[in-house]
N, C-alpha and C positions, 0 to 999 in steps of 0.2 A: 758596786754594791756589796755588801758582806753579809748579807741575810742569804739562808739556805732557800731553796725552792719552798714554795708554800705548800702545805698538804691540801689534799680536796676537800670542798664543804663537809661538815660532820653529817653523817647519815640521820635521818629523821624517821621515824614510823611512817606508814602510809596514812595512818589517821592525822597526824599531825602537819603532814606535808602540805595538805589543802590550805592550811593557814600561813602558811610561810610566803612572804613578800620577797620575790627573787632578788630585786635589787636593794632592797634593805639588807638582804642577807650578804650581797656581793660588798657593800658599803662597809659591812662587819668585818668581812674577809680582809678587805683593803686596809682596814685600820691594824688589823693584827699583823698584815704583812710587813706595813711600815713600821710596827712597833718591834720588829726583827732586824731593823737595817739602821746603820748608823749614818749611811750616806743619803738615804732618801732614793726615791724612784721615780724615773718620768712616768708619765700617764701611759706612753704606749708600752713601756715595760711592766708597768702593773697589769695591764691587761692581757699581755702575752703570758707572764707568769701564771694569773689566775683563770686565764682562758676567758676572758670576759671581752666583748667587743669594744674595740678602741673608741668609738662614738659613745656607747653606755658608760665606759670608763670616764671620760671627759666630763659628762653630765653628773656623775657621781662624785667626782673628784670637785667640780665647781660647787656644787650644794654642800660638800663637806668644808670647803674652803670659807664659804659665806657663814657658816656656823661655828666658824674658828677650830673646827675638829682636826684640820690640817693647815698646814702652810707652805707658802712657795719659798723655794731658795734656788733661785735662778730656774732652770728648766725642771728641778726636781721638788717633789711631794715629801714633806716631813710631817709628824705628828703634829699638832697644833697646841696652843696654850690652853684652850678649855679643857683639853684632857687631864691636863695637871690637877685643875679644880676637881673634876669627877674622880681622878685617882685618888687624891687626898680625902675627899669625901667617902668614898668607898673604904678606904683603909681605916678611916677614923671609926667607921661602924662596925668593924671585926671586934668583938668582943675578945676574942682569943690574943689579940694583939695586946690589949691593955693588960690582960693577965700574964703575958710573955715578958713583958719589957721589965720587971724588976728580976725575974728570973735571968734573963739575958745580962743584966747588969751585973749580978753577982758572978755569972759564969766568966765574964770578963775581967772581972775583978781577981778571979782566981788564975787565969791562964795567960792574962794581958794580950789576947787577940781578939779579933772582931768576932763576934757572934751574931748570928741571925736566926730568925725564924721564917720557915717557908711553908706554903701549902699547895697541893697540887691545882693547877688551873690550865684547863683546855690542853691537855697532854704537855704542861711545862710545868716548871717549878716556879711559884712566886713568892718572892721576899716580902713579907708584910711586918716584919720589925727587926731593926738594927741596933746592937750596941756598938759603938767603934772601940778599937783598940786605943789606948793613950798614946801609942808610938807615933811619930810624925810618918813612917813608912807602914802602911796598913792595906789590907784589902779594902776596896771600895765598893762595899754592898750598900744597897739603897733600897728602901721599900718601893714596890711596885716595879722591881726588875723581874723580867721572865728570863729564865735560863733552860736551856736545853735538858732533858732527861738524862741522855746516854754519857753527858759528860761532866755533869755537876754532882756533887757529893749529895745534896738534897734530892735530885733528880734520880741518882741511882738508889737512895732510900726508897722513894715512891715505888720505882719499877720492883724492888725486892721484896717489899712487905705491902704494898696495896695494889700493884698492878701485876703480880707476878704470873698470873695465868692469862694474862692479856698482851705478854710481851711482842708476840710476833703480829699480833692485832695493831698493835700501836704502832709498830715501824713499816707496817706492810706499805710498799711501795714509796717509802720515806727514805730520803738518802741521811744516812748518819755524818753529819759534817765534821770534818776534822779542823778543831780550831789550833791545836798544836800538834807537833809529832807524835805525842803520847797518846791522843785521843782514841779511844776504841770506835772502829768504823765499821764493824761487821756484827751480824746478829749472834754468830757463834761467840765472838768475845763478849758481847755483852751479856749472853746467857752464863758464860763462866763466872763472870764478874759477879751477877745477881746471885749466883749460888753460893759464892763466897761471903757476900755480904749477908745472906741470910744466916749463914752459919756463925759469922764471928758477931752478928748484932749490930754493926756499924758499916757505914759506908767510905769510901776516899776517893777523893779527886786529886790525884796524883799528876799535878801540872797538865791536865788533859782540858780544863777550861781555860786558863791563862799560864802560859809559861812563868815557872818560877814560884807558883802560888799552890799550895796543897791545902785542901779542905777536908774537915772530917764531919759526918752527919749520923745521927741516929734518929729512929721514929720515937715520938713522944705523944 
C-alpha cells in the first residue's frame, strides 16, 4: 500500500458531536483513506489503519460497494466509479474553476508548461483546474487530485500563507511521508521552508513530490 497512515477523525465541537452518525463518519474516513492509495486496501487493513472493528468495516464496505462508491479488485477495495460522477459534478460547480481556466491557458501559453489551480481541502491540496503543456513529456496533473501539503508546491503555499499559525496543529501526530529522497520530513525543516516561502512570495517543490519534477506555486 502506498498511502500514509490516516489522520484521526476531525475534531468537532461538543454541541455538534451529538449529531454525528459514527458509522457514516467512518465511511467517509474510509473513502478518504482509499483516495490516498494507488493499490487499494484489504478490509482488515482498513479497520486496522483507522481503528475500526473488522466486522463494522466489512458492513461499511459492503454498503459502499452496493452503492458503487467502492469496487473490489481481488481482495482489495478501491474507490468506485460513482465517485467520478460525484467529483465531476462537484468540480463543475466551482465558480473559481470557470474563472481560472482562461488564466491558466494564457499562463501555459507563455511558459509551455502545465499549469493548475488548487484549493485547500481537508488538510490537503485539491487540484480543481488544469491546463496541460503542449509537450508530450509533461506533468500529469488532473482535476480532483489531492496532494499532501508538506511536499507539493501548492500545499506549501497554503501552509505558508493560510495555515502558518496552525503548522504544528496540522501535523500533530501525522507522519510526513517521504515521497522522494528530497522530501522534507520533519516539522523543523517544514518551518524553515514556510518562512522562506513567506519571504519570497512563492513556493517550490524541488523534486519532493515526484523525482525529476519541479513545481512553483504562488497564492492568488
